[in-house]
C-alpha positions as CSV (number, residue, x, y, z in Angstrom):
1,M,-0.9,2.4,22.5
2,A,-2.8,4.2,19.7
3,E,-6.0,2.6,18.8
4,V,-8.3,3.1,15.8
5,K,-11.6,1.4,14.8
6,I,-11.7,-0.8,11.7
7,I,-14.9,-0.4,9.6
8,N,-16.2,-2.0,6.4
9,K,-17.5,-0.3,3.3
10,E,-21.0,0.0,4.9
11,G,-19.6,2.0,7.8
12,K,-20.0,-0.7,10.4
13,E,-17.3,-1.4,12.9
14,V,-15.7,-4.8,12.5
15,G,-12.8,-4.5,15.0
16,T,-10.1,-2.3,16.4
17,L,-6.4,-1.9,15.5
18,T,-3.7,-1.2,18.0
19,L,-0.8,0.8,16.5
20,S,2.6,1.8,17.8
21,D,3.0,5.0,19.8
22,S,6.5,5.4,18.3
23,V,4.9,6.0,14.9
24,F,1.4,7.6,15.6
25,K,2.0,9.3,18.9
26,T,5.3,11.0,18.6
27,E,6.5,14.5,19.4
28,I,5.1,17.0,16.9
29,K,7.9,19.0,15.3
30,E,6.1,21.8,13.4
31,H,9.3,23.3,12.0
32,L,10.1,20.1,10.2
33,M,6.6,19.7,8.9
34,Q,6.8,23.3,7.5
35,L,10.1,22.5,5.9
36,A,8.7,19.3,4.3
37,V,5.7,21.1,2.9
38,R,8.0,23.8,1.4
39,S,10.3,21.1,0.0
40,Y,7.3,19.3,-1.6
41,Q,5.9,22.5,-3.2
42,N,9.3,23.7,-4.4
43,A,10.0,20.4,-6.0
44,R,6.9,20.9,-8.2
45,R,8.3,24.2,-9.6
46,S,10.1,23.8,-12.9
47,G,12.3,26.9,-12.5
48,T,12.5,27.4,-16.2
49,A,11.4,31.0,-16.4
50,T,14.1,33.1,-18.1
51,T,14.4,36.6,-19.4
52,K,17.3,38.6,-20.9
53,G,19.2,41.3,-18.9
54,K,20.7,44.4,-20.5
55,G,24.0,42.6,-21.1
56,E,22.3,39.7,-23.0
57,I,20.4,41.9,-25.6
58,I,22.0,42.0,-29.0
59,G,22.9,45.5,-30.0
60,S,25.5,48.2,-29.7
61,G,26.4,49.8,-26.4
62,R,27.1,53.1,-28.1
63,K,25.3,56.3,-27.0
64,L,22.4,56.9,-29.4
65,Y,23.0,60.6,-29.8
66,K,25.0,63.3,-28.1
67,Q,24.0,64.5,-24.7
68,K,23.0,68.1,-25.6
69,G,21.9,70.1,-28.6
70,T,19.4,67.7,-30.2
71,G,16.2,68.7,-28.3
72,N,15.7,65.1,-27.3
73,A,15.8,63.8,-23.7
74,R,19.2,62.6,-22.8
75,F,19.7,58.9,-23.6
76,G,22.4,56.2,-23.5
77,Q,22.5,52.9,-25.2
78,K,19.4,51.2,-26.7
79,R,19.7,48.1,-24.6
80,T,18.7,49.9,-21.4
81,P,15.6,48.4,-19.6
82,I,13.6,51.7,-19.9
83,R,13.6,51.5,-23.7
84,R,11.3,49.3,-25.8
85,G,13.3,46.2,-26.9
86,G,15.8,46.6,-24.1
87,G,16.8,44.2,-21.4
88,V,14.9,43.4,-18.3
89,A,16.0,45.3,-15.2
90,F,16.0,42.3,-12.8
91,P,16.0,39.2,-15.2
92,K,14.9,35.7,-14.2
93,Y,17.3,32.9,-14.8
94,L,17.1,29.1,-14.7
95,R,17.2,28.0,-11.0
96,D,16.6,25.0,-8.8
97,F,14.0,25.7,-6.1
98,S,14.4,22.4,-4.3
99,I,15.0,22.3,-0.6
100,K,17.2,19.5,0.6
101,M,16.2,17.4,3.7
102,N,18.1,14.5,5.0
103,K,16.5,11.1,5.7
104,K,16.2,11.7,9.4
105,E,14.4,15.0,8.9
106,K,12.0,13.6,6.3
107,N,11.1,10.7,8.6
108,S,10.6,12.9,11.6
109,A,8.4,15.3,9.6
110,L,6.2,12.4,8.4
111,L,5.9,11.0,11.9
112,S,4.9,14.4,13.2
113,A,2.2,14.8,10.5
114,L,0.9,11.3,11.3
115,S,0.7,12.1,15.0
116,Q,-1.0,15.4,14.4
117,R,-3.7,14.1,12.1
118,F,-4.2,10.7,13.9
119,A,-7.7,11.8,15.1
120,D,-8.7,12.2,11.4
121,F,-7.8,8.7,10.4
122,M,-10.3,6.1,9.2
123,V,-9.3,2.5,8.6
124,L,-11.2,0.2,6.2
125,N,-10.9,-3.5,6.4
126,E,-10.4,-3.6,2.6
127,L,-11.1,-1.5,-0.5
128,K,-11.7,-3.3,-3.7
129,V,-13.3,-1.8,-6.8
130,E,-15.0,-4.5,-8.8
131,T,-15.6,-2.3,-11.9
132,P,-13.6,0.9,-12.3
133,K,-16.4,3.5,-12.0
134,T,-16.4,7.0,-10.3
135,K,-19.8,6.0,-8.8
136,E,-18.1,3.3,-6.7
137,I,-16.0,5.9,-4.7
138,T,-18.7,8.6,-4.6
139,Q,-21.1,6.1,-3.0
140,L,-18.4,5.0,-0.6
141,K,-17.9,8.7,0.4
142,K,-21.6,9.1,1.0
143,K,-21.9,5.9,3.1
144,L,-19.0,6.9,5.3
145,S,-19.9,10.6,5.4
146,L,-16.5,11.6,4.1
147,P,-15.8,15.3,3.4
148,L,-15.0,16.7,0.0
149,K,-11.2,16.7,0.6
150,T,-10.5,13.0,1.2
151,L,-7.2,11.1,0.9
152,I,-7.3,7.4,0.3
153,V,-4.2,5.4,1.2
154,V,-3.7,1.9,-0.2
155,K,-1.0,-0.7,0.2
156,E,-0.2,-1.1,-3.5
157,P,-1.1,0.9,-6.7
158,D,-4.5,-0.2,-8.0
159,I,-5.7,0.7,-11.5
160,G,-9.3,0.2,-10.5
161,I,-9.0,2.7,-7.7
162,D,-7.1,5.1,-9.9
163,L,-9.8,5.1,-12.6
164,S,-12.5,5.5,-10.0
165,V,-11.0,8.4,-8.1
166,R,-9.3,10.6,-10.7
167,N,-12.5,12.4,-11.8
168,I,-13.7,13.2,-8.3
169,P,-12.7,16.8,-7.2
170,E,-10.5,17.1,-4.1
171,T,-10.2,13.3,-3.7
172,K,-6.9,11.6,-4.1
173,W,-5.4,8.2,-3.7
174,V,-1.8,7.3,-2.9
175,S,0.1,4.1,-2.0
176,E,1.5,4.1,1.5
177,A,5.1,4.2,0.2
178,Y,4.4,7.6,-1.4
179,L,2.5,9.2,1.5
180,N,3.8,12.6,2.2
181,V,3.5,15.4,4.8
182,Y,1.7,17.8,2.4
183,D,-1.1,15.4,1.6
184,L,-1.5,14.5,5.3
185,L,-1.9,18.2,6.2
186,Y,-4.0,19.2,3.2
187,F,-6.8,16.7,3.3
188,D,-9.6,16.8,5.9
189,K,-9.9,13.0,6.2
190,I,-7.4,10.3,5.6
191,V,-8.8,6.8,4.8
192,F,-6.4,3.9,5.1
193,T,-6.9,0.3,4.2
194,Q,-5.9,-2.0,7.0
195,D,-2.9,-3.5,5.1
196,A,-1.8,0.0,4.2
197,I,-1.6,1.4,7.7
198,L,0.1,-1.8,9.0
199,G,2.6,-1.6,6.1
200,L,3.3,2.0,6.9
201,E,3.8,1.3,10.5
202,K,6.2,-1.5,9.8
203,R,8.2,0.5,7.3
204,L,8.5,3.6,9.6
205,K,9.5,1.5,12.6
206,N,12.2,-0.2,10.5
207,E,13.5,3.2,9.3
208,K,13.7,4.5,12.8
209,L,15.9,1.5,13.8
210,S,18.2,1.8,10.8
């Protein structure tokens, strides 16, 4: 079984937690993790870049002047891409960049990421912010010797944690229901609250059985 130490906000060990191997010690499937990261990043692209091709420019398709006898370089219609005001040679159109993954692939990718980063997990017995201040989280990071890039995973959304974390560079919080492969691989340290990691374990075990 996978075991992890439970610590308090002062950095002192207060117990250990035994977690399921079926969630945190599974086979690592790198191709699915790579696909999940691409899917996450592509979903953030708006895909709204558009330009007009030659056929979409308003104007005549008539040849501007005869081929020979004018002293000018030979030329065709004014909508050509090589002329100012003409169309774009290889225009961009509205497109959907999303990559589809089925439920089984998504779960397998998440389990692989959890297993690969398990050594970088830290579990807090609880995380409560009495007054929403950035100082609360910066002091916690110093006491626990957390790196710059730290991910905090909580059970439920907390406005106090949100207000305390959002101004700290390279530090992010997320509820366990929205934990994703990209964040697990991007951050150097992943800090779970005890109820968050237990909730995550229960949810993923149930999804494997369904």
